[in-house]
PAPA-701274 format. One record per residue: residue in one letter; z negated, x, y negated of N, C-alpha, C in turn. Coordinates in pm, whole numbers, plus 50000, padded with zeros to 5 digits. Atoms other than C-alpha are relative to their C-alpha. Example, Ala and Ser with C-alpha at 12.3 -4.5 7.8 and 13.67 -1.06 7.14 Angstrom:
BEGIN
a500005008950119492205123050450500005009049880 s500064991850119492865136750106499274992349891 
***
This chain:
BEGIN
m500915006350097061567483034788500334984750019 k500415010049964060197451634885500664988649884 k499575009950123061767420034683499154985149975 l500915013350032059807390534532501104992649910 l499325010650081061427358834401499504995249949 m500575006050090060357346734077500604987449985 l499405013449997061077307734084500254995849863 s499775006450142060947303333706499995013649915 a499824986650076061597327433426499664996649868 s500535002050125060007312333102499125015649933 v500564990050049058087334232880498605001950053 f501244999949954054847328133046500095004150142 e499634992949874056477342533371499865014849977 i500174984250040056677378233203499005007250045 p501284989949981053177389333265499855000550174 l500174996949862053407381933632501405004750068 i498894992049973056967396433659499495016349990 q500544987850002055317427133546499205004950077 a501194996049914052387427033766501035004150122 a499524996849893054627424334056500915013150001 q499254987550005056917452433938498905013750019 e501064990950013053497473433877499745002850143 q501045000949845052517464034259501465008950090 g499034997149916056237480534364501294990150049 y499265011649954058107446334410501325004149879 y499095002750072061827443534295500274985549976 v499965016250010061997411934134501264994549966 i498605008650060064757388434110499304986849979 t500495011750066064267358033911501124989650017 t499005010950023066187323633923499554989549901 g499875011250079066697289333786501524998449915 n498515000650050069677276133598500065001249862 n500144995150153068467284933260500485015649963 a499554983549985070427320133209499405005049881 a500644992050116068877322132872498495003749984 a501344995449990065487324733002499385013349965 p500484989050035063397349432863499545011650113 g500554990349863061817362933213501115005350045 h498964994249960065467371833326499805013749926 k499874984850061065307402333104498935009250045 a501134993649930062217411433229499955006850151 s499744996449842063117411833601501035010750017 d499114990249988065257436333772501234992850049 e499025007049976067827410533871499874983249968 y499845011050012068907377133790500914989950118 a499005010149921070207351834045500074983550007 p500045014549996071317322633924500224986150085 f500005008149875070547291234123498804986349928 d500755010650021069097253634061498894998150134 y501164997649899065577256934270499784985050045 s500515012149950065387218034284501054996050127 d499274998149884068047224234563499205009450141 y500874990449919065177230334837500705009350090 e499444988949900067587241535125500915010949936 g499204993150036070107258134909499105010549948 i500804992350053067187278634762499725008950107 v500594992549891065907287735125501235011950034 r498824989949962069517302335181500155008949909 l500364988650110069477322434842499185009450055 a501114990949960066237338434978500405008850124 e499634989749866067547348135318501105010349950 k499084990550042070557361135185499715011249881 l500884987050069068447381734923499325007550060 k500844989049919066437395635193498464997449922 i501464999350071063127381035016498765001950073 e501024999849944059807390535116498784992749958 a500965004950069057617373934876500754992149884 i499625012850090057617342234655498874999449899 s500665006650107056097334934337500264989249929 q500065012450031055707300934209499934997349822 g499874999850153055237312633822499134990649970 c500935007150081053727288133594500514983350032 s499625013050001055317256633716499494991550119 d500625007349888053907227733908501474994650087 n498985004149891057437217234058500425016650075 c499684989249937058067253334141498995002750116 a500964995049888054717254834350500504993650118 l499675007949876056257227834577501125005650040 v499104993749931059377247734610499445013450070 a500604987649904057407279334707499274998150123 a500785002649901055227261034948501294996650095 y498735004049914058857245835106500445012850056 m499184986349981060397279335117499045010050086 g500794993149918057287295635258499674995650154 e500105007349874057137271435562501205002450066 r499054995149938060717277235616500235013650019 l500214985750008060757313135581499025007950066 g500974994049949057527321035739499345011049938 l500454993950089056377336035434498274997649980 g501185000250056052747338135351499764997249856 g500415003150118050917331135054499864987849925 h499785011450038051497297435003499224987050082 d500635012149912049907260235123501144994350058 t498825010349929051957237235340500384993149903 y499055011350078054417217735159499244986749989 e500705009349998052137189935213498874998149921 n501114994950089049077203035043500325004749867 a499314998450099051107213534778500164989549914 q499825012950052052067179534711498724992449934 i501375006850010048447168434719499015003049873 i500774993450129047427194534438500774995149915 h498944999850110050387193334226500394985649962 r499715013850035051127153834205498514993049956 k501145003350071048757137933992499424988650104 d500305011849890048977103934235499375002550095 r500514996149865048207122034532498585004149987 f501604991650029045397144634386498964989849985 k501255010250046043557112034258499834995850132 q500775004849898043747094634582499315009750108 f500724993049910042717124034786498585003849934 a501134999550110040077131534500498834987450048 r500705010749964038727094434591499745000350152 e500425000049882038837100634939498845009950052 v500714990849972036997130334975498565000649937 g501525002750100034217122634691500175012849903 i499684995050118035837144334410499184995049874 k500465006350118034097136634084501505001949900 s498905000050118037407126533879499984985249986 p499995011950067038147097733660500744990050129 a499565007249897038807064933937501594994949905 a498554998650030042757064133913500434987950068 h499165009749914045237035433979501555006549981 y498694991750002048717049134066501214989150026 y499405009550003051567027534046501695005250034 e499014993749971055207030234185501494992149928 s498935006850085056797004233965499684992849895 v500465006350126056846990733618498994986950000 e500855012549979055936955533750498884999250027 e501365000249924053196966333959499025002749909 a501194996750129051496985233656499784991449916 l500365009250082052106958533448499404988250048 g500675008149918050906931733686498605003149976 q501455000150012047376947033655499524996449886 g500645006150116047086939133289498855013249958 i500914992050039044386956433087499024992049878 k500925004150097041146947432898500075005649842 d499744993550156041736951232510498375004649963 g501014993650013039126976132397499435009550081 i500184989449919038926995932701501005012449981 s498784989050020040687029832673500435004150132 l499774995949874042867040832948501185011749943 i499134992849995045217070232966501185000250108 v498915006249911048647066133142500815012649998 k499284987449977050487097333275501224999650105 p498834998649874053847103533479499055009250125 s500814990349878052557119433843500595013049996 d499564987349975054627148533815500665009649878 q499674994150111054867159433460498715007749962 a501054991550057052827189933297500114999149848 g499604996350128052227198932958499784986049877 g500085010450090051297163332807500994991649997 k498775006250018054977150932842499714985050072 g499565013149944054997113732883498664992449999 v501435004149988051117111032847499694990349865 s500425006750137049697082432603498534994150073 t501405007449994046117067432541499924987449952 v499875012450038045897032032487498854992550039 c501405006050011043107006832407500484981349997 d499765015049994045046969332421501735000750080 s498725005549913047906951032611501345007249960 e498634994750067050796959232375500355016149998 a500114988249977050016997532388499995004250135 y499764995149871049616998232738501445000250071 q498545004149947053096980032816501035010849944 k499434990050055054667007532596499845013550083 a500354987849928052997035532759500335002550137 v499385000849849053787025433109501605001049997 m498594997149984057297023433015500435015549962 r499814985050008057267056832862499505008750127 a500214995349884055477071633151500735001150135 f498855000549899058057058133397501135006649974 t498584992050022060897072933184499875013150042 m500304987250002059317106033193499885003550150 s500664996249858058367105733585501384998450075 r498804999249915061297120433799499654992150117 d500225006349857059567105534135499574987849979 g500295014350019058997072033954498724995850028 r501585004249966055277071834007499475004649879 i500834999350109052477070033719498705000450045 v501155001849972048967071333714499354994549901 v500715009550114046467049333498498485006650037 e501204995449989042757061633447499294996049880 p500905003850133039747056033233499995014249906 y499994988950074040167076832926498375005349961 i501384995349994036787100032936500245005649823 k500024992150109035987112832587499085008549988 g500904989049953034517146832618500775014249944 t499834986950054034997182932541501125006150163 l499064992549903038267201332758499835010750042 h500294984749973037867231232964501095002150130 s499284996349879039587249933216498975010050109 l501074990049913037907269733536501335004450102 s499184997649935040277292033728499085008650108 t500964996549862038627302734103501095008650071 f499364995249924039777324334319499294999450141 i500695004049886039187315234671500775010550119 i500044992349912038937335635000499564994350110 d500815004549883038537318835348499314987449957 q500415014050031038007287135151498734998749924 r501404998750079035157300334933500405007349866 v499914995450140034857311434571499795012649959 v500554986749991034787348634534499995005149868 a499964997050130035767351934155500224985849919 y499385012050133036327327733833499595002449891 a500084996950185036427325533461500224986649969 t499765015250125036217294333232500375002649868 l499185002750142037887286532906499474985049909 n500025011750058037217260232645501684997349983 d498525005050001040827242732607500114992249847 y499705008850157042077230032223501214997650003 s498955008350028044807209232123500004998649849 y499714997550168045907214331727501304988049999 v498785004650020049277200231733500394985150068 n499845010649912049897177232039498524998550089 k501245002149962046697161932139499804999550190 y500214995949862047767164132501500625013150076 l499374984849954049217200932508498925009649970 t500764990250058046917226532514500465012049936 n499174988450032047907256132290498915012449927 t501124989350044044407275032206498935000450131 g501145000849901041607285832452499165010749958 v500854990950009038557305232463499165002050128 s500754999649860036627323032752498815009249987 p500235011149896034047318832845499884983649934 a499815012950033033737279732831498424998849920 d501435003950033030757264932648499314994650139 n500855002849881027867258932908500725003050126 w499184994149893029957278133179498915001350113 e501124996349888026667285933365499764988550048 i500055014449918026077248933415501134996550061 a498685008649937029577239433472500245006150119 i499674993149880030057266233769499034995050085 k500995004249890027117253733951500244986750077 w499685010949963028317222333969501924999250070 l498684999649991032157228033973500385009450132 l499634992749913032397255834209499644993250179 p499865005949865031257236734535501104991250006 e498845009950006033537208734432501445008050041 v498764990549954036487238434465500065002350133 e500084999849912035207248034747499954988250118 k499715011449912035217213134930501424997249995 v498595004550006038697208034819500745009550109 a499264990149952039807241134978499364999950147 r500045002149879038147234335291500474988050076 k499555014549939039407197635346501615002650039 l498904998550013042937209935265500385015350097 r499684982449946042447248535446501075004449895 l499354991750132044027262635124500095015950043 v499844985549969045457296835181499195005649873 d500824991650132043707325234960500795004149886 g499234993950147044647329834590499214990649879 l500715008950139044057309434262500034988550029 l500105015149985042907273834256499434999149841 h500075002250119042877263833892499864987349973 l500285012450039041527231033731499374998649882 q500565003850118040857214733405499014986450031 y500965010749999037847194133366499494995749844 i500765001750087036027176833108498494994749986 e501345003350027032557175632973499554989949908 c500305013950065031107142932889498284997550003 q501685002949987027027138832809499555004750125 g500874992549834026177167333083500734998750099 e499374999149855028427156233344501585008449992 f498654995850003031897171733441500694994150118 w498815008049923034907154833568501235007849996 i499394993349958037407171733717501624989949982 i498705009450012041117158733591501215002650108 e498714993349914043607181333793499575013050029 m499834986049963044157210933989501065007850045 m498694994449985046907235834057499665010050047 r499934987149949047557265834258500895009349908 r499234990150073049887281834010499615005449878 m500574994350115049137302733718500284989049900 p499685007950073048297281833438500855007449850 g498974992750118050547285533061499515010549927 n500534993450130050067301932729499325014450055 n500684983849956049097334732923498604999850017 c501465000550047045477321532914499295010350105 t500634990849916044667342833211499635014349965 t500214988950088044767372832967498705000549924 a501295002650092041957361232774498664999750138 a500585001349874040267351033134499635016950044 s500234989749953040927384933236499135011349924 r500914990950102039167402832929498394995150001 a501485007550002035987379532983499405002750109 s500595000149878035737381533333499975016950081 g499914986149958036797419233403501255001350094 i498785000849843039667407033676501135000649937 d498665001450042043247412133633500314988550078 w499475012649919044137377333730501385000450047 r498735000049968047857385233723500195007250122 d499984990749918047557413333939499614991450121 w500415006149872045707391834225500544984650006 i499295010049965047737362334186501375005450083 i498824995949949050707382234274499705005350148 r500344994849882049007398034541499644988250122 a499995013349955047997365234683501144992250025 e498425006449964051477349134675500785008350089 a499004991549928052837378834840499425000450138 g500905000949835050127371035175499455011549962 e500564986149977048557403335103498414993850018 d501474998149979044727408435179499405000249886 c500235001750127042957401434869498294999849970 r501594997949982039427408234975499405009949920 g500414987650079039167437134743499914995149841 i499905005250160038957413834404498955002649990 p501334996750072036237424334176499174986349990 v500755009750020033207403234132499864997949857 p499945000350142033247388333785498885003249933 k501084996450106031207404433513499914989049898 i500475010550109029217387233262500735003349854 p499214997150111031307385432944499115006049898 d500824993450058030257407632694500674995249845 k499185003550131032707391332387500494985450063 i499415012549972034487357032365501335003749975 y498304996650002038387361832441500834986949984 g498985010550019040967338632323501275002849970 y498654999250040044467330832250500614986649944 h499605011250099046227307432017501835000550002 a498645003350021049967296032070500274996149853 i499384998650172051987297731742500764983250026 m499225012150009053447258731672499994996149861 s499765002450118054687243831373499274984849995 n500415015950057053347208231219501194991650005 r498875004850015056847198931180501335003050018 n498884995849940060267202231257501005005349872 g499234992350097062717226131053500525010150031 i499424989449970063727262031052498445009550010 y501034989149963061247288631188500235011349901 q500224990650077060357312330937499005013550032 g501424990949989057717336031106498794992349983 y501255004750016054207331631119499015007249899 h500864993650100051127339130890498544998350064 v501214996849946047837353431010499094999249850 a500854997650099044777348230733499415011950003 d500774987749977043397380330627498644999850049 e501164999649999040057371730707499744998250158 f500235002649858040787366331073501105012250090 k499414988949914042917399431142499355008850035 k501044990449961039877417631211499714995550151 n500525005849908039527395531524501315002850119 i498685000849912043387401931656500245012150103 i499794988949938043917419731960501215004450027 d498644999649975047527412232003500804990249977 i499045011450038050627393331902501135000950047 m498854999349924053427384732079501014988149937 e499145008450068056307367731874501094997350121 y498995004549920058667347632090501414997249953 d498645003250019061347338331874500255006849864 d499894993050155063177352931519499764988249940 s500245005150114063077339231200501604992249991 g498735011249997065907308331168499994994050111 t500115012449913065067292931474499904987249965 v500255015650061065527257631478499054995050077 i500955006349928062327235131539500564989750044 d499485015549993063757202831669499074994050100 d500675005449901060857195331900498415005249961 y501324992450023057417207031745499014997450056 m500805003249936055297188531941499765007650157 y499884994249887056097211932220500435014249972 q499344986550023057867243232102498895009449975 k500914990950055055477274232079501005013049970 f499564986450066056717307731870499535010550030 g500704991449975054357330231977498744999550058 l501304998849930050987339532119499065012949956 i500514992550063048207354231955498855003150088 q501144998049945045207371532133498855004949926 f500964996350108041917376431953498464998750108 y501675001449932038047377732032499064998649888 f500915003250125035137369531880498565005750047 h501174989149943031487389731910499054988750044 n501235007449971029337357131941500524987049996 a499425017950009029437316431950499914996949857 e500135002350128028377319931610501335001649941 e498554995950029031797335331528500954990950031 k499105011749968033587313831742500084986249917 e499835010750077032487284031582500405000549856 r499914999150162032847295331219501974999749993 y498864997850004036527302631308501084988750063 i499475008549915037727280431608500654986149930 r499285012050053037977247531428500895002949869 r499054995550037040157264531195501275005649998 i498924990949930042447282231405501414997249986 d498565000650015045627265131336500224999749833 e499614995550167045027271330931500235016149999 l500494984450026043897307330999501775008450056 i499004993649957047007312331207501054987950003 n498975009850018050217291631133501365004249982 c498214998650027054257287231107500284999449882 k499225000550097056107294430820501414989550032 v498545010149973058877263130812500634996649867 n499095005850072061717254330615500664988550013 
***
């Protein structure tokens, strides 16, 4: 049986683990968190700190690994690219290109050089350098660590005092010691998942992204996105430009973008599967099993048989259950009026779980649908009231 190494094992990797098993792979998970839920779904757990690049290569050789999946982690995307180069396994970009895609400062520099429409960013390697630039009061900026995801260490500022604090916070959160500062564009946040073959887009799906508890962390999405037909006309050529310039391998190329007054700004890109299992909603909307094709691509298989996306018949969505305060998790509640829209519910934790980081902790995922845009607008603004945590 062919062996696939899954580099991360959070709850968000479980759909990928299952997809790989359905394709006949013996899935081995790794990482130094023995309690990660994905280990129970895999066929074997091989404990290891994947930040030890040379060590993880030796582990893969010992285990006779034939394919690697980066899961839903930016850091694992770099590890997978490095391993692919060292082991001669297909399905992953060069390590250099993985850094360009998955490190915010490298991507912003690349975007500027090749003319990708992305907010013009400055990137800094020291606190002194960042603070030396100063800030004009009244101009909104967003400050981010270059190597973090999920909104960690991100701040929006519009005065000098707040900017100084934001810079310090971002550097504290950055493992690589680099940050990005760019204009804050006020608009609506969206995602675009594309599948590229020979540097051309052959399939895609779009989503609206919403943040209800932590404004820098997406916990709800619906597919397709508002104005998706206009968005793809502009965004797909940009995706193909990136793919050609970097000679990217076949597979997923996902991005987040902001729509502002009819313009589309690319915020970031990634080759790994996004979190929240949002590809399930995208799969229902597009008719493509994204998790299946992601695994095929990461295993270096021929993906030319991927289906053409269908026109969505409904609006499909997901909502990650989050609390609005710390305390003790006592389950969740779904309003009666919304139960008819529910497709599936997966609860991650049992009642009694301690909530000590409510801005980031997620306790379950609910998949749902809307018949039309009017129904979506009626419910989506209140989704955090219709689905909520019970907390003591």
